[in-house]
C-alpha positions as CSV (number, residue, x, y, z in Angstrom):
1,M,-12.9,23.0,7.4
2,L,-9.2,21.8,6.9
3,L,-9.4,19.4,9.5
4,E,-12.4,17.7,7.3
5,I,-10.0,18.2,4.3
6,I,-7.1,16.3,6.4
7,K,-9.3,13.9,7.2
8,S,-10.7,13.2,4.0
9,M,-7.3,12.6,3.0
10,R,-6.9,9.4,5.5
11,P,-3.2,10.1,6.9
12,N,-3.5,6.6,8.5
13,H,-3.2,5.0,4.7
14,W,0.0,6.7,4.3
15,I,2.1,4.3,5.9
16,K,1.3,2.3,2.2
17,N,4.0,5.2,1.1
18,L,6.8,3.8,3.1
19,F,7.4,1.2,0.1
20,I,9.0,4.2,-1.4
21,F,11.7,3.8,1.0
22,A,12.1,0.0,-0.2
23,P,14.7,1.2,-2.7
24,L,16.8,3.3,-0.5
25,I,17.0,1.0,2.3
26,F,17.9,-2.2,0.0
27,S,20.2,-0.1,-2.4
28,Q,22.3,0.8,0.7
29,N,21.7,4.2,0.3
30,I,20.0,5.1,3.5
31,F,22.3,7.3,5.2
32,N,23.0,9.2,1.5
33,F,21.4,12.4,2.6
34,P,20.8,14.0,-0.6
35,L,19.3,10.3,-1.4
36,L,17.5,10.4,1.6
37,F,15.8,13.9,1.0
38,K,14.9,13.1,-2.2
39,N,13.0,9.9,-1.5
40,I,11.2,12.0,2.1
41,L,10.0,14.4,-1.1
42,A,8.7,11.5,-3.0
43,F,6.9,10.0,0.0
44,I,5.5,13.5,0.4
45,I,4.4,13.4,-2.8
46,F,2.5,10.7,-2.9
47,C,1.0,11.3,0.1
48,L,-0.4,14.1,-1.1
49,L,-1.7,12.6,-4.6
50,S,-3.1,9.3,-2.9
51,G,-4.9,11.4,-0.4
52,S,-6.5,13.8,-3.0
53,L,-7.3,10.5,-4.9
54,Y,-8.7,9.5,-1.3
55,I,-11.0,12.6,-1.5
56,F,-11.9,11.8,-5.8
57,N,-13.1,8.6,-4.4
58,D,-15.1,9.7,-1.4
59,I,-16.9,12.9,-4.0
60,K,-17.7,9.7,-6.4
61,D,-18.9,7.1,-3.8
62,M,-20.9,10.0,-1.6
63,E,-24.5,8.6,-2.0
64,E,-22.9,4.5,-1.7
65,D,-20.9,5.5,1.7
66,K,-24.1,7.2,2.9
67,L,-25.2,3.7,3.4
68,H,-22.1,2.2,4.6
69,P,-21.9,1.5,8.7
70,V,-18.4,2.8,8.5
71,K,-18.1,5.2,5.5
72,S,-21.1,7.4,6.2
73,K,-18.8,9.0,8.8
74,R,-16.1,10.4,6.6
75,P,-16.6,13.9,6.4
76,I,-17.8,13.7,2.8
77,A,-20.7,11.1,3.6
78,S,-21.7,13.0,6.7
79,G,-21.8,16.2,4.7
80,K,-19.4,17.6,7.1
81,L,-16.9,18.6,4.2
82,K,-19.3,19.7,1.2
83,R,-19.0,18.4,-2.2
84,H,-17.8,22.0,-3.7
85,A,-15.1,22.1,-0.9
86,A,-13.9,18.9,-1.6
87,I,-13.6,18.9,-5.6
88,N,-11.8,22.3,-4.5
89,S,-9.3,20.5,-2.1
90,F,-8.9,17.7,-4.8
91,I,-7.9,19.8,-7.9
92,I,-5.2,22.1,-5.2
93,I,-3.8,19.3,-4.0
94,S,-3.2,17.5,-6.8
95,I,-1.9,20.4,-8.4
96,V,0.2,20.9,-5.4
97,G,1.2,17.1,-5.6
98,F,2.8,17.4,-9.1
99,A,4.1,20.5,-8.7
100,L,6.6,19.8,-6.3
101,A,7.0,16.4,-8.4
102,S,8.4,18.6,-11.1
103,L,11.8,18.9,-8.4
104,L,12.5,15.5,-9.0
105,K,13.6,13.8,-12.2
106,K,10.8,13.3,-15.4
107,Y,11.0,9.6,-14.6
108,F,9.5,9.6,-11.5
109,I,7.2,12.4,-13.1
110,I,5.8,9.7,-15.6
111,I,5.1,7.0,-13.2
112,L,3.2,9.4,-10.4
113,F,0.9,10.4,-13.7
114,I,0.7,6.6,-14.2
115,Y,-0.3,5.7,-10.9
116,F,-2.9,9.2,-10.7
117,I,-4.8,7.6,-13.8
118,L,-4.3,4.1,-12.8
119,Q,-6.0,5.2,-9.1
120,L,-9.2,7.3,-11.3
121,F,-9.3,3.6,-13.6
122,Y,-9.8,1.9,-10.6
123,S,-12.4,4.4,-9.0
124,F,-15.0,5.0,-12.1
125,Y,-14.2,0.9,-13.5
126,L,-11.8,-1.0,-12.8
127,K,-12.8,-1.6,-8.8
128,H,-16.1,-3.4,-10.0
129,V,-14.0,-6.3,-12.4
130,V,-13.3,-9.6,-10.3
131,I,-9.9,-10.3,-9.4
132,L,-8.5,-7.5,-11.7
133,D,-9.5,-4.7,-8.9
134,I,-7.1,-7.1,-6.8
135,F,-4.6,-6.7,-9.1
136,V,-4.4,-2.8,-9.3
137,I,-4.2,-2.3,-5.6
138,A,-1.3,-4.5,-5.5
139,T,0.0,-2.5,-8.7
140,G,-0.6,0.6,-6.6
141,F,1.9,-0.7,-3.9
142,L,4.6,-1.9,-6.8
143,I,4.6,1.8,-8.5
144,R,5.5,3.3,-4.8
145,V,8.5,1.0,-4.9
146,V,9.0,1.9,-8.8
147,A,8.8,5.7,-7.9
148,G,11.1,5.7,-5.1
149,A,13.8,3.9,-7.1
150,L,13.4,6.6,-9.8
151,A,13.3,9.2,-7.6
152,I,17.0,8.4,-6.4
153,Q,17.9,6.8,-9.8
154,V,18.7,3.3,-8.3
155,Y,18.6,-0.2,-9.5
156,I,15.4,-1.8,-8.4
157,S,16.1,-5.8,-8.2
158,S,13.6,-8.3,-10.0
159,W,12.9,-9.8,-6.5
160,L,12.1,-6.2,-4.8
161,L,9.2,-6.0,-7.0
162,I,8.2,-10.1,-6.7
163,C,7.9,-10.0,-3.1
164,T,6.4,-6.7,-3.1
165,G,3.8,-7.5,-5.2
166,L,3.3,-11.1,-3.5
167,L,2.6,-9.3,-0.3
168,A,0.5,-6.3,-1.8
169,L,-2.1,-9.0,-3.2
170,F,-2.2,-11.0,0.0
171,L,-3.3,-7.9,1.7
172,A,-5.6,-6.9,-1.2
173,I,-7.7,-10.1,-0.5
174,N,-7.7,-10.2,3.0
175,K,-9.1,-6.5,2.3
176,R,-11.9,-7.9,0.3
177,R,-12.6,-11.4,2.4
178,Y,-12.7,-8.8,5.3
179,E,-15.9,-6.7,3.2
180,L,-17.3,-9.6,2.2
181,L,-17.7,-11.3,5.8
182,F,-17.9,-7.6,7.5
183,L,-21.0,-6.6,5.4
184,K,-22.6,-10.0,5.0
185,D,-25.8,-9.8,2.9
186,D,-25.3,-6.0,2.2
187,A,-21.8,-6.7,0.8
188,Q,-22.8,-6.3,-3.0
189,T,-24.8,-2.7,-2.3
190,H,-21.6,-1.1,-1.0
191,R,-19.1,-2.9,-3.4
192,P,-21.1,-4.8,-6.4
193,V,-17.4,-6.9,-7.5
194,L,-18.3,-9.0,-3.8
195,K,-20.7,-10.4,-5.1
196,E,-18.4,-12.5,-7.6
197,Y,-16.2,-13.5,-4.5
198,N,-16.9,-15.7,-1.6
199,P,-15.0,-16.8,1.3
200,Y,-14.1,-20.5,-0.1
201,L,-12.6,-18.6,-3.3
202,L,-10.7,-15.6,-1.3
203,D,-9.1,-18.1,1.6
204,Q,-7.9,-20.8,-1.7
205,M,-6.3,-17.3,-3.3
206,T,-4.6,-16.4,0.3
207,A,-3.1,-20.0,0.3
208,A,-1.8,-19.5,-2.7
209,V,-0.4,-16.1,-2.5
210,T,0.8,-16.9,0.9
211,A,2.6,-20.1,0.1
212,S,4.1,-17.8,-3.1
213,T,5.2,-14.9,-0.9
214,I,7.0,-16.8,1.6
215,I,9.1,-18.6,-1.2
216,A,9.3,-15.6,-3.0
217,Y,11.3,-13.7,0.2
218,C,13.1,-17.2,1.0
219,L,15.0,-17.3,-2.6
220,Y,15.5,-13.8,-2.5
221,T,17.9,-13.9,0.4
222,I,19.4,-16.5,-0.6
223,S,19.9,-15.9,-4.2
224,E,23.3,-15.6,-5.9
225,E,22.2,-12.2,-6.9
226,T,21.8,-10.9,-3.6
227,V,25.0,-12.7,-1.9
228,T,26.9,-11.1,-4.7
229,K,25.1,-7.9,-4.3
230,F,25.3,-7.1,-0.8
231,G,28.6,-9.7,0.0
232,T,26.7,-11.8,2.8
233,K,24.8,-14.5,3.1
234,N,22.9,-12.7,6.3
235,L,19.7,-11.5,4.8
236,M,18.7,-14.7,5.5
237,F,18.4,-13.6,9.1
238,T,15.4,-11.9,8.3
239,I,13.3,-14.8,7.4
240,P,11.5,-15.5,10.8
241,F,10.0,-12.1,10.8
242,V,8.5,-12.5,7.8
243,L,7.2,-15.6,8.5
244,Y,6.0,-14.6,12.3
245,G,4.6,-11.3,10.5
246,I,2.4,-13.4,7.5
247,F,1.5,-15.7,10.3
248,R,0.1,-13.2,12.6
249,Y,-2.0,-11.5,10.2
250,L,-3.6,-14.5,9.3
251,Y,-3.6,-14.6,12.4
252,L,-5.3,-11.6,13.2
253,I,-7.9,-12.0,10.3
254,H,-8.9,-15.6,10.8
255,H,-9.4,-15.4,14.3
256,K,-9.6,-11.6,15.3
257,G,-11.8,-11.0,12.2
258,E,-9.8,-8.1,11.5
259,G,-8.4,-7.5,8.0
260,G,-10.5,-4.2,6.8
261,S,-7.7,-1.8,6.7
262,P,-4.0,-2.9,7.2
263,E,-2.9,0.2,7.9
264,R,-4.4,0.6,10.8
265,L,-4.2,-3.0,12.2
266,I,-0.4,-2.9,11.6
267,I,0.0,0.4,14.0
268,R,-2.7,-0.9,16.4
269,D,-1.3,-4.6,17.1
270,K,1.6,-4.1,19.2
271,P,3.0,-7.5,18.2
272,L,2.8,-7.2,14.3
273,L,4.2,-3.8,14.5
274,L,7.2,-4.7,16.8
275,D,8.0,-7.9,14.3
276,I,7.7,-5.0,11.2
277,L,10.4,-3.0,13.1
278,L,12.7,-5.7,14.3
279,W,12.6,-7.1,11.0
280,I,14.1,-3.4,9.3
281,L,16.4,-2.9,12.3
282,V,18.2,-6.7,11.5
283,A,17.4,-5.8,7.7
284,I,19.2,-3.0,8.3
285,I,22.1,-4.2,10.4
286,V,22.9,-6.6,7.7
287,L,22.9,-4.7,5.1
288,Y,24.9,-1.7,6.3
289,T,27.6,-4.3,8.6
290,R,30.1,-5.7,7.2
């Protein structure tokens, strides 16, 4: 049963929680081991809480998931993990997560609570509200970045929040696009909000967000605030990796029909994964060697 509980927590989605480390890296504290430890603890806490929320969502959507070609194989929908066991798992894991959060600052606990409540509202109502559902998904990424900053008590740049928010919108919009095309005529049955979308609308939204993301990141690397803070203009050398990553993702979406699970796609597509790793490497070199 433990294995089924872990599967229901969707470990492959925990890659999202790596956004927690962004403030640590960009505050130039990655080699500050006390702060690194706090960020690692924050990461573990978010893995537990997001995992428990996935269990809750699967409990709530169990009947709908049974009709889905992919989701029907999940432990709760398939019956491998019984409903009462899933409910107990959700409660226990959530309690453990908040208990660990008490080891960090109170503001981290507050933002964690906001994330938890927001995701519950999303499961019950917000995921059925057109456009707002996409913004809630993006907000989840933003909260992770803010939580990472609050865990180690460092200043967080507005540029970092803008770039993160736009990138998260980019991923969320294309996730909806994939669901709409993959489920086809059954799309509205599995996710009612999809009746409010069509491929043209989502492509227009993608185009606007893609351009905004690229422009925002480019402006961030050369802004006076950034240059003054890091004492270098060399962060602009990370721009090609951002461009390639976005274009590669668009290629996989439009040419390969991917995009349903950004986490799985990033891990599975070697060029995209390598590009992300190179971006991180170059950013660390620029920020930590002067």
